[in-house]
N, C-alpha and C positions, 0 to 999 in steps of 0.2 A: 504494500500500500504506500502511503506517502512517507517521505523521509522526515523524521522528527525534527532534525536540525534546520530544515528548510522553512524560511519565513517569507510568505508571499508578500507581505506588506513591505518588508525591507527590499525585496526585489522590485516592487512597484515604485518605491522611492528612488532606488538606484537608477532605474530606467528614466524616471522623471529628471533627476539631477543632471544626468548626462546631456539630455536635450535642453534643459533650462540653461545650461552652460553654453551650448552651441547657439541658442537663441539670444544669449546675453540678457536674460531677464534680471530685473533689479531684485535686491534682497527681499523686500517686502512681498513682492509677487511670488517669489520662490517659497517663502515661508507660508504664505496663504495657500498655495496650491499643492504643497507636498504633505499637508496634514488635513484630515477631514474637519469640516466646519463644526459638525455636531455628532455626538455619539450618545446612544441610549442603551443602558444595560438594565435589564429588569428580570423579575422572577415570575413564573407562571405556575401557580399551584393547581394541581389537577386531582380530582377524585377518580382513582383508577377503577377498572371494572371489578376488581376483587374487594373494593371498599376502602383500600388503603389510600393514603395521599402521597403524591410525589411532586417535587418542585423542579420545574425545568428552567434553564437559563435562556433568556431571549435577548436579541440585539437588534438595533437599527443604527446604521451609520449613514450620515448624509455628508458626502464629501464636498460638493460645491454646487450651488444652485444659481450662479450668476446668469446662466443662459435660459433658465426656466425651472419648473418644479423638479424635484429629485425623481429618479426613476431607477428601479432595480429590483431584482428578485429576492425571494425569501427562501433560504435553504434549510432543510431539516437534515442534520447529519450528526452521528454520534461523536465525530472528531471535530466538530465545528469550533473555530477559535475566533476571538475578536480580531486578530491580525488578518485572518483570511477574509473576514467581512470588510475590514478596512481596505484591503488591497482591491477587492472586487468593487467596492464603492468608488475607489479612485479610478479603476479601469472603466467603470460605467460613465464617468464624467468624460473621459477621452473618447469613448465609443460613441456617445451621443454627439459630441462635437465633430468627430471625423466624418460622420454621415450627415452632419449639419441638420440635426433635429433640435428643436428648442426645449431641451430638457437637460437636467444636471445628473450627477451620479449619486445613487444611493444603493444600499444593500442591507438585507436583514438575515437573521438566522435564529434557529433554535437548536440547542444541543439535545438531540433525541434520535432514536432509530425507528422510523415508521414501520420497518419490518416486524418489530416486536410490539406494535401498538394496535389496538382495535380501531375501527373507523370512528367509534364514539370518542375514544381517547384522543385521536388525531383532531377531531372536530373541536374538542374542548381546548386543545393547545392553540388552534387557529383563532378561536374566539377570545381566548385569554391574551394572545399576542396583541390583537386589535385593542382590547380594553386597556392594556398597559400603555399604548402609544397613540391612542386615538386623537389627542390634541396636536400631535406633531406630524401627522400624515394626512393625506386627503388630495382630492383632484387638483387643488391649487397649490399644494405644498410638496407632497412626495407620494409618488404612485407606485405601490409594490406590484409584484408579478411572481409567477412560479419560477423555481430554480431547481437545484438538485433535490430529488425526492419529494417535491411538492408538485401539485397538478391543478387542473381546472376546478376540481371539486373543492380543494383547499381554498382556492381564491374565492369561490362562491360563498363558502361559510364566512370568510373574512369580510366580504362585502356585506353580507346579511347582518353581521354583528355591527359593522360601521353604520349601516343605515338605521338599525334599531336605536343605536345611541344618538345619532344625529337627527332622527325623526324626519327622514325624507328619502328620496331616491337619488343615489349618487353612483351610477354605474361607472363613471370615470374615475372612481377611487382606486380601482385595481384593474390590472389587465391579465390576459391569459384565462379569461372566464369561458365557460362553455358557450358554444354558438346557440343563440336563442335565449341566453340570459345575459346578453351584453357582450358576448365574445365576438371576435372578428373571424370571418372565413380566411383561410390562408395562414392563420397564426401558427398552427401545428407544424406546417412545412417550413415556416419562415427562416429559422436559423440555418437549417441544412441547405435549403434552396439558395439563400443569400450567399453562403460560402461557395457554392458551385457557380453562381453568377460571377463571383470574383475570380474563380479558377478559370472559367471560360474566357474571361478577358485576358488573364495572364497568359494562357496558352496561345490566344490570338496574337498577342504582342511578341511572343517567342516563335511565331509561325509553326506551332505544333498542332496537328489535327487531334482533337479529343479521341476520335475513333482508334487512334494508334496507341493510346495510353492505357496503363494499368495502375491500380491504386491499392493501398493497404490502409485500413481504418482502425484506429484505436477507439474502442467503445462501440456499443450497438444500441445506444439509447436513441432518443428522439432526433438529435442532431445528425448522427451517423445514418440512421435509417432513411431520412429524407434527402440527405446529401447523396447517398448511394442511388436512391430512386432517380434523382434528376441527372446525376452523372451517367447513369445507364441510359437514360433517355437521349443524352447527347452522344451516346455510342461508346463510352468508356467501359472498362472491365475491372471489376474488383476481385482480387484473388485472396484477400485475407481480412477478417474482422476479429477484434478481440472483444471479450465481454466478461463482466464480473459475475462470479458464481457465489450466490449468497450462502449456499450450504457449505461449500468448501472454504469460504472466506478468502478466495484467491481469484485471479483472472486467468482466462484461457484464450488462445488464439485459434481461430478456425480457418483452415486453408483449403482452397480448391483451386488448383493450378489453371483449370480451364474456365474459371470464373464462378463466383457464387451466384446462387439464385435467390434474389432478395425475398420474394414472397414465400419461398420454401423455408428460409431462415426465420422470417417473421412468424411463420406458423408454429415454430418450436421455441418461441421466445416468451418469457414471462413479462409482466407489466413493468418490471424494473430493468428490462433490457438484458436479462440473463438467458443465454442459449442453453438448451438441454443437450448436454455432452453426448449422451448415449444415442439419442435420435440423430444428432449431427453425424456421428460415426456411421450409423446405418445409411445415411444419405451420401456417404462417400467423402466426408470432410476429414482432413487430418486434424487432430486436436493436439495443439502444442502448448507450451507454457505461455502465460500472458504477455511476456516481454518480447515474444517472437514477431509481433506485428511490425516492429521497427526494422527487423532484419530481412524483410522480404525484398526480392529482386524486382522492384517496381519503379515506375516513373514518378509517382506522387505518393507522399505520406500525408495522412489526415489524422493528426492527434486530436481526438474529439471526446476525451474522457475527463481527466483531472489535470490540475496544475503540476508542474515539475516532473513531467514524464520524458521530456527530451533534454537530457542533461549531460554533463561531462562523461558520465559512465555509459549511458545508453547510446550515445552517438557513435561509439566504437563499432556498433553492429550495423551501421547504415551502409548499404551497398553503393558502389560508384554510380550505378544507373539512376539513382534518385536525383531528380532535377527540380522538383517542386515540393514545398511543404505548405499545406493550408491548415491553419490553426482553428479547428472548430471549437476547441476547449478554451477556457480562460487561463492565461499564463502557463501553457504547457512547456514552453521553451526557456531554459535558463540563459543568462548572458554568455556562459562558456559555449553553449551549443550555438548561439547566434554567431559567435566568432568563427566557429567551425563552418557554418553555412556560408558566411561571407567569403571565407578563404576558398571554399570549394566551388563558389559560384552557384550555390543552390538558391533558387528563388523562393522567398518566403512571403506568403500573404499573412500578415500579423493578426493575432487573435482579435483585437478590438476593431479591426476592419472586417476580417473574414466572418466573424460570428455576429456582426451587428444587425443581421437580418431580423433577429428575434426582437430586439428593442425597437427597430424601425416599424415592424408590424404592431408591436405593443403601442407605439405612438399612434399608428393609424387606428387602432382599436379605441384608444382614448379620444381621438378626434371624432370618431363615429359615435361614441357614447355621448360626448358632450353636445353633438348636434342632433342626437337621437335619429340618425339616418344611416343605414348600413349599406356597404358596397357589396357587389358580387365578387366572388373569389378571383375571377380573372382580373378585375380592376385592382384588387389588392396586390396580386402577384406582379402585375405590370408596373404598378407604382414602386413596388419593392425592387424590381429589376432596374428601373431607372435610377433609384437612389443609390443602390449598391454599385452600379456601373459608373455613375459619375463620381462617387467617392473613390472607387478604385483608380480611376484615371487621374484624379487630382493628386493622389498619393504617388502613383507610378510616375507621373510627369515630374514631380518634385524630386523623387529619388533619382531619376535619370539626369535631370538638370544639374543636381548637386553631386552626383555620383555617390549617393549614400544608400544605406540599407533601407528596405521598405519600412521596417519597424520605426526607424528614426524619422523617416519622412512622414509617416502617419502621426507620430507623436508631435512633430513640429507643427503640422496643420492643426491638430486638436488643441495642443497647449496654447498656441498663438490665439486661437479663437476664444478660449476660456479666459486667458490673461487679458485680452482686449475687453471682453465683457465686464470683467472685474474692475478694470481700470475705468471704463466709461461710467460705471456705477459709483466710482469714487471710493471703492473699498481699499485700494492701494495707490 
């Protein structure tokens, strides 16, 4: 699983400091942008199904809202830490800025394991989370969304609790809701599709035909499944996916040299993205250890699971054939791995650009809720494609012009926009 000494927030600050230096930001702006504006820590006491009481730790971090209300998911994870939430809130600020949507960065979390909680217990955690933070979130302040191990049902419970307390209808309070209850069509596909729109543009720029490429994905959750779906529609071939096995508490890689069948794999996957090993073997997949996804002889690597997965250790397994890395996950690549990619000429679509499709369609959902008029799926995906494509080219052109890494170019654009908004408001 994740490395105990790894601190995502330190990494987020390190990435920021380097770019702030290159941009020549003044001391005040640097101090403002490298630290979250507000943090909330609170307890959520729950009466469990067996009658006992258990107290869960909850968080909400609002990094910067100079460009608009905060935006960011709520994670349920047994290893959740405040530093992870801080890092993700910071990345959300840059993510909203790089695709130029009028929102700031926020993130929330609860230390819990939904695998071991009944639906009733999960509902009480959701409602308890809202009760603790209700004055500091809302459609005009900070708009939550689903993240690791939370889903549309959790969002609806949270919205219901918010509306009960506020005494009105506020569908724009939270995004990632079910369609028909204020959710947007196309939201489920958004992150995976958005990542593949950026890949499509990267391949075009490098004069590579998608049909001639192969890929390996880490993770088989929502992001990977829809990224694979669109990548296959464009003619690409996936030969490996990895997935987390809840029973064994470890991950496995599933390899099929002549290409995986997405629907077949979906048919043997549980709701947490865990693939049934025995059934996969029957279907002709080789089942290898979870770290083998990165060692595949492919053109494209898609880290789409957790942070700190492409690091000084794991890059040793990368094959010379790999030419593109598309970061579906948040913070999957460490600075050491970035250096390796830069030296080897491997083209990276950085996380907060590649996976910004999710927050973009969350923004569309918020817009639709606030005007109480909903778009057709095709309209949502067309607007998403336009946003992702223009954001990709802005970053790509800057990277080319200055001969810098894509991640640095994306950071430069995002940080400049947020710094400018903070200055114009007179904060610094």
